[in-house]
KEKE-3310 file (N, C-alpha, C; in steps of 0.2 Angstrom, whole numbers, plus 5000, padded with zeros to 4 digits):
npx = (5267:5273:5262:5258:5248:5235:5225:5212:5206:5190:5190:5194:5192:5181:5188:5192:5185:5185:5180:5177:5187:5189:5193:5200:5203:5216:5227:5229:5235:5243:5249:5254:5245:5240:5233:5221:5216:5205:5202:5189:5188:5194:5191:5192:5199:5192:5200:5214:5223:5236:5239:5248:5254:5266:5264:5266:5266:5260:5257:5246:5239:5232:5234:5240:5238:5245:5241:5246:5252:5248:5232:5234:5246:5258:5264:5263:5266:5262:5263:5258:5266:5275:5282:5278:5280:5271:5274:5269:5255:5255:5244:5234:5229:5221:5220:5213:5219:5214:5203:5195:5202:5202:5212:5222:5229:5240:5243:5254:5253:5262:5264:5255:5236:5223:5219:5216:5210:5199:5199:5194:5197:5214)
npy = (5287:5302:5315:5332:5343:5354:5367:5378:5393:5393:5383:5384:5382:5385:5395:5398:5411:5429:5444:5453:5449:5438:5422:5409:5392:5383:5371:5360:5353:5343:5352:5362:5376:5384:5397:5409:5426:5439:5457:5468:5485:5497:5489:5483:5472:5462:5460:5447:5430:5419:5408:5394:5394:5400:5414:5415:5428:5435:5448:5448:5457:5476:5486:5484:5485:5479:5480:5481:5475:5485:5494:5492:5500:5499:5497:5489:5491:5484:5483:5478:5464:5464:5452:5447:5442:5434:5431:5417:5418:5432:5445:5453:5465:5466:5479:5487:5499:5507:5513:5511:5499:5481:5470:5458:5442:5431:5417:5406:5395:5389:5377:5367:5366:5376:5386:5400:5413:5422:5439:5449:5466:5475)
npz = (5224:5229:5230:5223:5230:5228:5232:5226:5225:5228:5235:5248:5267:5279:5293:5310:5317:5321:5328:5316:5306:5291:5291:5280:5279:5269:5271:5282:5298:5310:5317:5308:5301:5286:5280:5274:5278:5277:5278:5278:5269:5282:5291:5309:5318:5332:5349:5351:5350:5345:5354:5356:5345:5332:5321:5306:5292:5277:5267:5255:5248:5249:5266:5282:5300:5314:5330:5348:5365:5380:5381:5364:5362:5356:5338:5323:5305:5290:5273:5257:5249:5261:5275:5292:5308:5320:5338:5350:5361:5359:5362:5350:5337:5323:5310:5298:5289:5279:5270:5258:5250:5254:5264:5262:5269:5269:5279:5289:5303:5315:5325:5341:5346:5349:5335:5337:5350:5357:5365:5379:5373:5379)
capx = (5271:5268:5259:5256:5242:5233:5218:5208:5202:5186:5190:5196:5187:5179:5192:5193:5183:5187:5176:5182:5193:5186:5199:5198:5209:5220:5228:5229:5238:5244:5255:5254:5239:5239:5226:5220:5213:5203:5199:5188:5192:5194:5191:5195:5198:5193:5210:5215:5230:5235:5240:5256:5255:5270:5262:5271:5262:5264:5252:5245:5235:5231:5240:5238:5242:5245:5242:5248:5253:5243:5229:5237:5250:5262:5261:5268:5263:5264:5263:5257:5272:5278:5280:5277:5279:5268:5275:5263:5252:5254:5238:5236:5221:5221:5218:5215:5219:5212:5195:5196:5204:5202:5218:5222:5234:5242:5246:5258:5253:5265:5263:5248:5231:5218:5224:5213:5207:5196:5201:5191:5199:5219)
capy = (5293:5307:5320:5339:5343:5360:5369:5382:5398:5391:5376:5386:5379:5390:5394:5402:5419:5434:5449:5458:5445:5432:5417:5401:5386:5379:5365:5359:5344:5343:5358:5369:5378:5387:5399:5416:5431:5445:5462:5475:5493:5501:5485:5482:5465:5461:5457:5441:5428:5412:5402:5391:5395:5406:5416:5418:5429:5438:5453:5448:5464:5480:5487:5482:5489:5475:5484:5477:5481:5489:5496:5493:5506:5498:5493:5487:5492:5478:5484:5474:5462:5461:5447:5447:5435:5434:5425:5413:5423:5438:5449:5459:5464:5468:5484:5489:5507:5509:5514:5509:5491:5476:5468:5448:5440:5422:5416:5398:5395:5382:5374:5364:5369:5379:5392:5408:5414:5427:5441:5455:5470:5474)
capz = (5224:5233:5224:5225:5233:5224:5235:5223:5229:5229:5240:5254:5271:5285:5297:5313:5317:5326:5325:5309:5301:5289:5289:5278:5278:5263:5274:5291:5300:5319:5321:5303:5297:5282:5280:5273:5280:5275:5282:5275:5271:5287:5298:5315:5321:5340:5352:5351:5351:5344:5359:5357:5339:5329:5315:5300:5287:5271:5266:5249:5246:5254:5269:5288:5307:5320:5336:5353:5370:5384:5376:5357:5362:5352:5332:5316:5300:5285:5268:5253:5249:5267:5278:5297:5314:5329:5342:5353:5366:5359:5362:5346:5335:5315:5307:5289:5289:5271:5270:5250:5249:5259:5265:5261:5273:5269:5286:5290:5309:5318:5334:5343:5351:5344:5331:5339:5355:5356:5371:5380:5377:5383)
cpx = (5268:5266:5260:5250:5239:5227:5215:5204:5196:5184:5192:5191:5185:5184:5188:5190:5186:5184:5181:5187:5189:5192:5194:5204:5212:5223:5229:5231:5241:5247:5255:5246:5240:5234:5226:5215:5212:5199:5195:5189:5188:5191:5194:5193:5196:5202:5209:5222:5229:5238:5246:5258:5261:5266:5264:5266:5266:5256:5251:5244:5232:5236:5233:5243:5241:5245:5240:5251:5247:5238:5231:5241:5255:5259:5265:5265:5266:5260:5263:5266:5276:5276:5283:5278:5275:5268:5269:5261:5251:5247:5237:5229:5224:5216:5219:5213:5215:5205:5193:5197:5204:5210:5218:5228:5236:5247:5248:5256:5256:5265:5257:5243:5227:5221:5219:5211:5207:5198:5196:5196:5210:5223)
cpy = (5296:5312:5327:5342:5352:5364:5375:5386:5398:5386:5377:5381:5385:5390:5398:5408:5421:5440:5454:5455:5439:5427:5411:5398:5385:5372:5365:5352:5346:5348:5363:5369:5385:5391:5407:5420:5435:5449:5467:5479:5495:5496:5486:5477:5467:5457:5449:5438:5420:5405:5401:5391:5400:5407:5419:5421:5434:5444:5454:5455:5470:5483:5486:5484:5482:5479:5479:5479:5483:5494:5498:5499:5506:5495:5492:5486:5489:5483:5478:5470:5461:5456:5451:5439:5438:5431:5422:5419:5429:5441:5454:5460:5468:5474:5486:5498:5510:5509:5512:5504:5487:5474:5459:5447:5433:5420:5406:5399:5386:5382:5370:5368:5372:5386:5399:5408:5420:5430:5447:5462:5470:5479)
cpz = (5226:5227:5226:5224:5231:5228:5231:5228:5232:5234:5248:5259:5276:5289:5303:5314:5323:5322:5321:5305:5298:5287:5284:5277:5271:5266:5282:5293:5308:5322:5315:5301:5294:5281:5275:5275:5276:5279:5277:5275:5278:5294:5304:5318:5332:5342:5351:5350:5347:5348:5358:5350:5337:5322:5310:5295:5283:5270:5259:5247:5251:5259:5275:5293:5311:5326:5341:5359:5374:5378:5368:5357:5356:5344:5327:5310:5293:5278:5262:5249:5254:5271:5286:5303:5319:5334:5346:5359:5364:5356:5357:5343:5327:5314:5300:5289:5283:5271:5261:5248:5256:5258:5265:5265:5272:5275:5287:5299:5311:5326:5335:5345:5347:5340:5333:5346:5357:5364:5371:5382:5379:5386)
residu = (UNK:UNK:UNK:UNK:UNK:UNK:UNK:UNK:UNK:UNK:UNK:UNK:UNK:UNK:UNK:UNK:UNK:UNK:UNK:UNK:UNK:UNK:UNK:UNK:UNK:UNK:UNK:UNK:UNK:UNK:UNK:UNK:UNK:UNK:UNK:UNK:UNK:UNK:UNK:UNK:UNK:UNK:UNK:UNK:UNK:UNK:UNK:UNK:UNK:UNK:UNK:UNK:UNK:UNK:UNK:UNK:UNK:UNK:UNK:UNK:UNK:UNK:UNK:UNK:UNK:UNK:UNK:UNK:UNK:UNK:UNK:UNK:UNK:UNK:UNK:UNK:UNK:UNK:UNK:UNK:UNK:UNK:UNK:UNK:UNK:UNK:UNK:UNK:UNK:UNK:UNK:UNK:UNK:UNK:UNK:UNK:UNK:UNK:UNK:UNK:UNK:UNK:UNK:UNK:UNK:UNK:UNK:UNK:UNK:UNK:UNK:UNK:UNK:UNK:UNK:UNK:UNK:UNK:UNK:UNK:UNK:UNK)
# end
């Protein structure tokens, strides 16, 4: 009989890293990765993309600014409770504009291949 799997907060596994972002995996299969990302107050991640994967995210707490485009000229501001989508191969960085509260993101990555490619600038 099928069952419901539960991963407790203390049962998350270390995820792929990008400077400034702490990632932890809950579930992973050949083409789905469910994870949690944390950005400390005031953190700015390194530039990266998610390869061939679509990233669907939900900002559980805090604030988030997703910068992209040449030199990060474009940005999407995300508030707690908002959902967002990052298309495949879009180079971006995560910025926590709050200097008092960390940001916590729940992400679902769909597609195959490595989940994170760190890059030098844009």
